[in-house]
PALUM-404785 format. One record per atom (N, C-alpha, C, O): residue in one letter; x, y negated, z negated; atom name. Coordinates in nm, 2 decimals. Each point is the difference from the previous one (the first is absolute). Layout:
REM PALUM-404785
['A',[X,Y,Z],'CA']
...
END
This chain:
REM PALUM-404785
['M',[3.12,-1.05,5.02],'N']
['M',[-0.06,0.12,-0.05],'CA']
['M',[0.02,0.02,-0.15],'C']
['M',[-0.09,0.04,-0.07],'O']
['F',[0.21,-0.08,0.03],'N']
['F',[0.03,0.01,-0.14],'CA']
['F',[-0.09,-0.10,-0.09],'C']
['F',[-0.04,0.04,-0.11],'O']
['S',[0.01,-0.15,0.17],'N']
['S',[-0.08,-0.10,-0.08],'CA']
['S',[-0.14,0.05,-0.01],'C']
['S',[-0.07,-0.02,-0.10],'O']
['I',[0.01,0.10,0.19],'N']
['I',[-0.13,0.05,-0.01],'CA']
['I',[-0.01,0.11,-0.10],'C']
['I',[-0.09,0.00,-0.08],'O']
['L',[0.19,0.08,0.07],'N']
['L',[0.01,0.11,-0.10],'CA']
['L',[0.01,-0.06,-0.14],'C']
['L',[-0.06,0.05,-0.09],'O']
['A',[0.15,-0.15,0.07],'N']
['A',[0.02,-0.07,-0.13],'CA']
['A',[-0.13,-0.06,-0.04],'C']
['A',[-0.04,0.00,-0.12],'O']
['E',[-0.04,-0.06,0.21],'N']
['E',[-0.12,-0.07,-0.03],'CA']
['E',[-0.11,0.10,-0.05],'C']
['E',[-0.07,-0.03,-0.09],'O']
['Q',[0.07,0.14,0.16],'N']
['Q',[-0.10,0.11,-0.04],'CA']
['Q',[0.03,0.05,-0.14],'C']
['Q',[-0.09,0.02,-0.08],'O']
['T',[0.22,0.00,0.04],'N']
['T',[0.04,0.05,-0.13],'CA']
['T',[-0.04,-0.11,-0.10],'C']
['T',[-0.05,0.04,-0.11],'O']
['T',[0.07,-0.16,0.13],'N']
['T',[-0.03,-0.11,-0.09],'CA']
['T',[-0.15,0.00,-0.03],'C']
['T',[-0.04,-0.02,-0.11],'O']
['D',[-0.04,0.03,0.22],'N']
['D',[-0.15,0.00,-0.02],'CA']
['D',[-0.05,0.12,-0.08],'C']
['D',[-0.08,-0.02,-0.08],'O']
['S',[0.14,0.13,0.10],'N']
['S',[-0.05,0.12,-0.07],'CA']
['S',[0.05,-0.01,-0.15],'C']
['S',[-0.08,0.05,-0.08],'O']
['T',[0.19,-0.10,0.05],'N']
['T',[0.05,-0.02,-0.13],'CA']
['T',[-0.09,-0.10,-0.07],'C']
['T',[-0.04,0.02,-0.12],'O']
['G',[0.01,-0.13,0.18],'N']
['G',[-0.09,-0.10,-0.06],'CA']
['G',[-0.14,0.05,-0.02],'C']
['G',[-0.06,-0.03,-0.11],'O']
['G',[0.01,0.12,0.19],'N']
['G',[-0.13,0.06,-0.02],'CA']
['G',[0.00,0.09,-0.12],'C']
['G',[-0.10,0.01,-0.07],'O']
['L',[0.21,0.07,0.06],'N']
['L',[0.01,0.09,-0.11],'CA']
['L',[0.01,-0.07,-0.13],'C']
['L',[-0.07,0.04,-0.10],'O']
['I',[0.14,-0.15,0.09],'N']
['I',[0.01,-0.08,-0.12],'CA']
['I',[-0.13,-0.06,-0.04],'C']
['I',[-0.04,-0.01,-0.11],'O']
['G',[-0.03,-0.04,0.21],'N']
['G',[-0.13,-0.06,-0.02],'CA']
['G',[-0.10,0.10,-0.05],'C']
['G',[-0.08,-0.03,-0.09],'O']
['M',[0.09,0.15,0.14],'N']
['M',[-0.09,0.11,-0.05],'CA']
['M',[0.03,0.04,-0.14],'C']
['M',[-0.09,0.02,-0.08],'O']
['I',[0.22,-0.02,0.04],'N']
['I',[0.03,0.04,-0.13],'CA']
['I',[-0.04,-0.11,-0.10],'C']
['I',[-0.05,0.03,-0.11],'O']
['I',[0.06,-0.16,0.15],'N']
['I',[-0.05,-0.11,-0.08],'CA']
['I',[-0.15,0.01,-0.03],'C']
['I',[-0.04,-0.02,-0.11],'O']
['W',[-0.04,0.05,0.22],'N']
['W',[-0.14,0.01,-0.02],'CA']
['W',[-0.04,0.12,-0.09],'C']
['W',[-0.09,-0.01,-0.07],'O']
['M',[0.17,0.12,0.08],'N']
['M',[-0.03,0.12,-0.08],'CA']
['M',[0.03,-0.04,-0.15],'C']
['M',[-0.08,0.04,-0.09],'O']
['V',[0.19,-0.11,0.06],'N']
['V',[0.03,-0.05,-0.13],'CA']
['V',[-0.11,-0.09,-0.06],'C']
['V',[-0.05,0.01,-0.11],'O']
['V',[0.00,-0.10,0.20],'N']
['V',[-0.11,-0.09,-0.04],'CA']
['V',[-0.12,0.07,-0.03],'C']
['V',[-0.07,-0.02,-0.10],'O']
['L',[0.03,0.12,0.18],'N']
['L',[-0.12,0.08,-0.01],'CA']
['L',[0.01,0.08,-0.13],'C']
['L',[-0.10,0.01,-0.08],'O']
['F',[0.22,0.05,0.05],'N']
['F',[0.01,0.08,-0.12],'CA']
['F',[-0.01,-0.10,-0.13],'C']
['F',[-0.06,0.04,-0.09],'O']
['G',[0.11,-0.15,0.10],'N']
['G',[-0.01,-0.10,-0.11],'CA']
['G',[-0.14,-0.04,-0.03],'C']
['G',[-0.04,-0.01,-0.11],'O']
['V',[-0.04,-0.01,0.22],'N']
['V',[-0.14,-0.04,-0.02],'CA']
['V',[-0.08,0.12,-0.06],'C']
['V',[-0.08,-0.02,-0.09],'O']
['M',[0.11,0.14,0.14],'N']
['M',[-0.07,0.12,-0.05],'CA']
['M',[0.03,0.02,-0.15],'C']
['M',[-0.08,0.03,-0.08],'O']
['Y',[0.21,-0.06,0.05],'N']
['Y',[0.04,0.02,-0.14],'CA']
['Y',[-0.08,-0.10,-0.09],'C']
['Y',[-0.05,0.05,-0.11],'O']
['F',[0.05,-0.17,0.14],'N']
['F',[-0.07,-0.10,-0.08],'CA']
['F',[-0.15,0.01,0.00],'C']
['F',[-0.07,-0.04,-0.09],'O']
['L',[0.01,0.09,0.20],'N']
['L',[-0.14,0.01,0.00],'CA']
['L',[-0.06,0.14,-0.05],'C']
['L',[-0.11,0.01,-0.04],'O']
['M',[0.19,0.09,0.05],'N']
['M',[-0.05,0.14,-0.03],'CA']
['M',[0.07,0.06,-0.12],'C']
['M',[-0.06,0.05,-0.09],'O']
['I',[0.19,-0.03,0.10],'N']
['I',[0.08,0.07,-0.10],'CA']
['I',[0.01,-0.07,-0.13],'C']
['I',[-0.02,0.07,-0.11],'O']
['R',[0.05,-0.19,0.11],'N']
['R',[0.02,-0.08,-0.13],'CA']
['R',[-0.12,-0.01,-0.08],'C']
['R',[0.01,0.03,-0.12],'O']
['P',[-0.13,-0.06,0.17],'N']
['P',[-0.12,0.00,-0.08],'CA']
['P',[-0.04,0.13,-0.06],'C']
['P',[-0.05,0.01,-0.11],'O']
['Q',[0.08,0.10,0.19],'N']
['Q',[-0.03,0.13,-0.05],'CA']
['Q',[0.09,0.04,-0.12],'C']
['Q',[-0.05,0.06,-0.09],'O']
['K',[0.17,-0.09,0.10],'N']
['K',[0.09,0.02,-0.11],'CA']
['K',[-0.04,-0.08,-0.12],'C']
['K',[0.01,0.05,-0.12],'O']
['K',[-0.05,-0.17,0.14],'N']
['K',[-0.05,-0.09,-0.11],'CA']
['K',[-0.12,0.07,-0.07],'C']
['K',[0.00,0.00,-0.13],'O']
['E',[-0.09,0.04,0.20],'N']
['E',[-0.12,0.07,-0.05],'CA']
['E',[0.04,0.13,-0.08],'C']
['E',[-0.06,0.02,-0.10],'O']
['Q',[0.15,0.05,0.16],'N']
['Q',[0.04,0.13,-0.07],'CA']
['Q',[0.07,-0.03,-0.14],'C']
['Q',[-0.02,0.07,-0.09],'O']
['K',[0.10,-0.18,0.09],'N']
['K',[0.06,-0.04,-0.13],'CA']
['K',[-0.10,-0.04,-0.10],'C']
['K',[0.01,0.03,-0.12],'O']
['K',[-0.11,-0.10,0.17],'N']
['K',[-0.11,-0.05,-0.09],'CA']
['K',[-0.08,0.12,-0.05],'C']
['K',[-0.03,0.00,-0.12],'O']
['K',[0.00,0.10,0.20],'N']
['K',[-0.07,0.12,-0.05],'CA']
['K',[0.09,0.08,-0.09],'C']
['K',[-0.06,0.05,-0.10],'O']
['D',[0.19,-0.04,0.12],'N']
['D',[0.08,0.08,-0.09],'CA']
['D',[0.01,-0.07,-0.13],'C']
['D',[0.00,0.07,-0.11],'O']
['L',[0.00,-0.20,0.10],'N']
['L',[0.01,-0.08,-0.12],'CA']
['L',[-0.13,0.02,-0.08],'C']
['L',[0.00,0.02,-0.12],'O']
['M',[-0.12,-0.02,0.19],'N']
['M',[-0.13,0.02,-0.06],'CA']
['M',[0.00,0.14,-0.06],'C']
['M',[-0.05,0.02,-0.11],'O']
['L',[0.09,0.08,0.18],'N']
['L',[0.00,0.14,-0.05],'CA']
['L',[0.10,0.02,-0.11],'C']
['L',[-0.03,0.08,-0.09],'O']
['S',[0.14,-0.15,0.09],'N']
['S',[0.10,0.02,-0.11],'CA']
['S',[-0.06,-0.07,-0.13],'C']
['S',[0.05,0.05,-0.11],'O']
['E',[-0.13,-0.14,0.12],'N']
['E',[-0.06,-0.07,-0.12],'CA']
['E',[-0.13,0.07,-0.05],'C']
['E',[-0.06,-0.05,-0.09],'O']
['L',[0.02,0.15,0.16],'N']
['L',[-0.12,0.08,-0.04],'CA']
['L',[0.01,0.05,-0.14],'C']
['L',[0.10,0.06,-0.03],'O']
['A',[-0.20,-0.07,-0.05],'N']
['A',[0.00,0.05,-0.14],'CA']
['A',[-0.14,0.06,-0.03],'C']
['A',[-0.10,-0.02,0.07],'O']
['A',[0.10,0.11,-0.17],'N']
['A',[-0.12,0.06,-0.04],'CA']
['A',[-0.10,-0.11,-0.05],'C']
['A',[0.04,-0.09,-0.07],'O']
['G',[-0.16,0.11,0.11],'N']
['G',[-0.11,-0.10,-0.04],'CA']
['G',[-0.03,-0.10,0.11],'C']
['G',[-0.09,-0.08,-0.01],'O']
['D',[0.18,0.07,0.12],'N']
['D',[-0.03,-0.09,0.11],'CA']
['D',[-0.11,0.05,0.08],'C']
['D',[-0.02,0.12,0.02],'O']
['T',[-0.06,-0.21,0.04],'N']
['T',[-0.11,0.04,0.09],'CA']
['T',[0.06,-0.01,0.14],'C']
['T',[0.07,-0.10,0.04],'O']
['I',[-0.10,0.20,0.04],'N']
['I',[0.06,0.01,0.14],'CA']
['I',[-0.11,0.02,0.10],'C']
['I',[-0.11,0.04,-0.03],'O']
['L',[0.14,-0.08,0.15],'N']
['L',[-0.08,0.03,0.12],'CA']
['L',[0.08,0.09,0.09],'C']
['L',[0.11,-0.02,0.03],'O']
['T',[-0.18,0.13,0.01],'N']
['T',[0.07,0.10,0.08],'CA']
['T',[-0.02,-0.03,0.15],'C']
['T',[-0.09,-0.08,0.03],'O']
['T',[0.16,0.15,0.06],'N']
['T',[-0.02,-0.02,0.14],'CA']
['T',[-0.13,0.04,0.05],'C']
['T',[-0.05,-0.05,0.10],'O']
['S',[-0.02,0.14,-0.18],'N']
['S',[-0.13,0.04,0.04],'CA']
['S',[-0.11,-0.09,-0.05],'C']
['S',[-0.12,0.02,0.03],'O']
['G',[0.15,-0.12,-0.11],'N']
['G',[-0.09,-0.10,-0.05],'CA']
['G',[-0.06,0.03,-0.14],'C']
['G',[-0.09,-0.07,-0.04],'O']
['F',[0.15,0.16,-0.03],'N']
['F',[-0.05,0.03,-0.13],'CA']
['F',[0.08,-0.08,-0.11],'C']
['F',[0.12,-0.02,0.02],'O']
['Y',[-0.19,-0.03,-0.12],'N']
['Y',[0.06,-0.07,-0.11],'CA']
['Y',[0.02,0.10,-0.11],'C']
['Y',[-0.09,0.08,-0.02],'O']
['G',[0.20,-0.09,-0.05],'N']
['G',[0.02,0.09,-0.11],'CA']
['G',[0.10,-0.06,-0.10],'C']
['G',[0.06,-0.10,0.02],'O']
['T',[-0.04,0.17,-0.13],'N']
['T',[0.09,-0.04,-0.11],'CA']
['T',[0.11,0.10,-0.01],'C']
['T',[-0.02,0.12,0.00],'O']
['V',[0.14,-0.16,0.00],'N']
['V',[0.12,0.08,-0.01],'CA']
['V',[0.01,0.06,-0.15],'C']
['V',[-0.01,-0.08,-0.09],'O']
['I',[0.02,0.21,0.09],'N']
['I',[0.00,0.07,-0.13],'CA']
['I',[0.15,0.04,-0.04],'C']
['I',[0.05,-0.02,-0.11],'O']
['D',[0.02,0.08,0.22],'N']
['D',[0.13,0.05,-0.02],'CA']
['D',[0.08,-0.02,0.12],'C']
['D',[-0.05,0.00,0.11],'O']
['I',[0.18,-0.03,-0.12],'N']
['I',[0.09,-0.02,0.11],'CA']
['I',[0.11,0.10,0.00],'C']
['I',[0.07,0.02,-0.10],'O']
['Q',[-0.05,0.05,0.21],'N']
['Q',[0.11,0.09,0.02],'CA']
['Q',[0.09,-0.05,0.11],'C']
['Q',[-0.02,-0.12,0.04],'O']
['D',[0.12,0.19,0.01],'N']
['D',[0.09,-0.05,0.10],'CA']
['D',[-0.07,-0.07,0.11],'C']
['D',[0.01,-0.12,0.01],'O']
['D',[-0.07,0.20,0.08],'N']
['D',[-0.07,-0.06,0.12],'CA']
['D',[-0.15,0.02,-0.01],'C']
['D',[-0.07,-0.01,0.10],'O']
['M',[0.02,0.06,-0.22],'N']
['M',[-0.14,0.03,-0.01],'CA']
['M',[-0.06,-0.08,-0.12],'C']
['M',[0.08,-0.04,-0.09],'O']
['V',[-0.20,0.01,0.10],'N']
['V',[-0.07,-0.07,-0.11],'CA']
['V',[-0.13,0.08,-0.03],'C']
['V',[-0.06,0.06,0.09],'O']
['I',[0.01,-0.06,-0.21],'N']
['I',[-0.13,0.06,-0.03],'CA']
['I',[-0.09,-0.12,-0.02],'C']
['I',[0.02,-0.08,-0.09],'O']
['V',[-0.13,0.08,0.17],'N']
['V',[-0.09,-0.11,0.00],'CA']
['V',[-0.14,0.05,-0.05],'C']
['V',[-0.05,0.10,0.04],'O']
['E',[-0.01,-0.19,-0.12],'N']
['E',[-0.14,0.03,-0.05],'CA']
['E',[-0.09,-0.08,0.07],'C']
['E',[0.01,-0.13,0.01],'O']
['F',[-0.11,0.19,0.05],'N']
['F',[-0.10,-0.07,0.09],'CA']
['F',[-0.14,-0.01,-0.07],'C']
['F',[-0.04,0.10,-0.06],'O']
['G',[-0.02,-0.21,0.06],'N']
['G',[-0.14,-0.02,-0.05],'CA']
['G',[0.00,0.00,-0.15],'C']
['G',[0.10,-0.01,-0.07],'O']
['N',[-0.22,0.02,0.02],'N']
['N',[-0.02,0.00,-0.15],'CA']
['N',[0.02,0.14,-0.06],'C']
['N',[0.01,0.02,-0.12],'O']
['N',[-0.02,0.08,0.20],'N']
['N',[0.02,0.14,-0.04],'CA']
['N',[0.15,0.02,-0.04],'C']
['N',[0.08,0.00,0.09],'O']
['K',[-0.06,0.03,-0.22],'N']
['K',[0.14,0.02,-0.04],'CA']
['K',[0.06,0.13,0.04],'C']
['K',[0.12,0.02,-0.01],'O']
['N',[-0.20,0.07,0.07],'N']
['N',[0.05,0.13,0.04],'CA']
['N',[0.04,-0.01,0.15],'C']
['N',[0.05,0.11,0.05],'O']
['C',[-0.07,-0.22,0.02],'N']
['C',[0.04,0.00,0.14],'CA']
['C',[0.14,-0.06,0.02],'C']
['C',[0.01,-0.12,0.02],'O']
['R',[0.09,0.20,-0.04],'N']
['R',[0.14,-0.04,0.01],'CA']
['R',[0.06,0.07,0.12],'C']
['R',[0.00,0.12,0.00],'O']
['I',[0.06,-0.19,0.09],'N']
['I',[0.05,0.05,0.12],'CA']
['I',[0.15,-0.04,0.02],'C']
['I',[0.03,-0.11,-0.01],'O']
['P',[0.06,0.21,0.03],'N']
['P',[0.13,-0.03,0.03],'CA']
['P',[0.01,-0.05,0.15],'C']
['P',[-0.06,0.06,0.08],'O']
['M',[0.14,-0.16,-0.06],'N']
['M',[0.02,-0.05,0.14],'CA']
['M',[0.14,-0.06,0.01],'C']
['M',[0.06,-0.03,-0.10],'O']
['Q',[-0.02,0.01,0.23],'N']
['Q',[0.13,-0.06,0.02],'CA']
['Q',[0.00,-0.15,-0.02],'C']
['Q',[-0.11,-0.06,0.02],'O']
['K',[0.22,0.01,-0.05],'N']
['K',[0.01,-0.15,-0.02],'CA']
['K',[-0.02,-0.07,0.13],'C']
['K',[-0.04,-0.11,0.00],'O']
['A',[0.08,0.17,0.11],'N']
['A',[-0.01,-0.06,0.13],'CA']
['A',[-0.14,-0.03,0.04],'C']
['A',[-0.03,-0.08,0.09],'O']
['A',[-0.07,0.14,-0.16],'N']
['A',[-0.14,-0.02,0.04],'CA']
['A',[-0.06,-0.12,-0.08],'C']
['A',[-0.12,-0.03,0.02],'O']
['I',[0.20,-0.04,-0.09],'N']
['I',[-0.04,-0.12,-0.08],'CA']
['I',[0.02,-0.12,0.09],'C']
['I',[0.11,-0.02,0.05],'O']
['V',[-0.22,-0.06,-0.04],'N']
['V',[0.01,-0.12,0.09],'CA']
['V',[0.01,-0.12,-0.09],'C']
['V',[0.07,-0.10,0.04],'O']
['E',[-0.14,0.09,-0.15],'N']
['E',[0.00,-0.12,-0.08],'CA']
['E',[0.00,0.04,-0.15],'C']
['E',[-0.06,0.10,-0.04],'O']
['V',[0.12,-0.18,-0.04],'N']
['V',[0.01,0.02,-0.15],'CA']
['V',[-0.05,-0.13,-0.07],'C']
['V',[0.05,-0.11,0.04],'O']
['E',[-0.13,0.13,-0.14],'N']
['E',[-0.05,-0.11,-0.08],'CA']
['E',[0.04,0.04,-0.14],'C']
['E',[-0.04,0.10,-0.06],'O']
['K',[0.11,-0.19,-0.01],'N']
['K',[0.04,0.02,-0.13],'CA']
['K',[-0.12,-0.03,-0.10],'C']
['K',[-0.08,-0.08,0.04],'O']
['P',[0.08,0.14,-0.15],'N']
['P',[-0.12,-0.02,-0.09],'CA']
['P',[-0.01,-0.15,-0.05],'C']
['P',[-0.11,-0.05,-0.02],'O']
['E',[0.22,-0.02,0.01],'N']
['E',[0.00,-0.14,-0.04],'CA']
['E',[-0.08,-0.09,0.10],'C']
['E',[-0.07,-0.09,-0.03],'O']
['T',[0.09,0.12,0.16],'N']
['T',[-0.06,-0.08,0.11],'CA']
['T',[-0.15,0.03,0.00],'C']
['T',[-0.08,-0.08,0.04],'O']
['L',[0.04,0.20,-0.08],'N']
['L',[-0.15,0.03,0.00],'CA']
['L',[-0.07,-0.07,-0.12],'C']
['L',[-0.11,-0.04,0.02],'O']
['E',[0.18,0.03,-0.13],'N']
['E',[-0.06,-0.07,-0.12],'CA']
['E',[-0.02,-0.15,0.02],'C']
['E',[-0.09,-0.06,-0.05],'O']
['S',[0.18,0.00,0.13],'N']
['S',[0.00,-0.14,0.02],'CA']
['S',[-0.10,-0.05,0.10],'C']
['S',[-0.04,-0.12,0.01],'O']
['K',[-0.02,0.22,0.07],'N']
['K',[-0.10,-0.04,0.10],'CA']
['K',[-0.13,-0.02,-0.06],'C']
['K',[-0.09,-0.04,0.08],'O']
END
């Protein structure tokens, strides 16, 4: 009777260890497939926004192209179109892409 009880305890402990190993493997896979690339993209976007300067051409999340006129803490004033009176303040988070004036002239 004692050997049957010891055998059941060993089986349940082995199953628990196996389940923990699978959970660690699953978390590792999720980290490398989901979390790590997202952090990499966020760092890339933060770098792009930190290098933002007046005169840069930007693309907004809504698809508008504009030119940066002034930069404040988390806001930028963007001029849209040829009309010099169309200046709109917007958040930096709404900027998707930045093109420096040097790259526009070389194209």
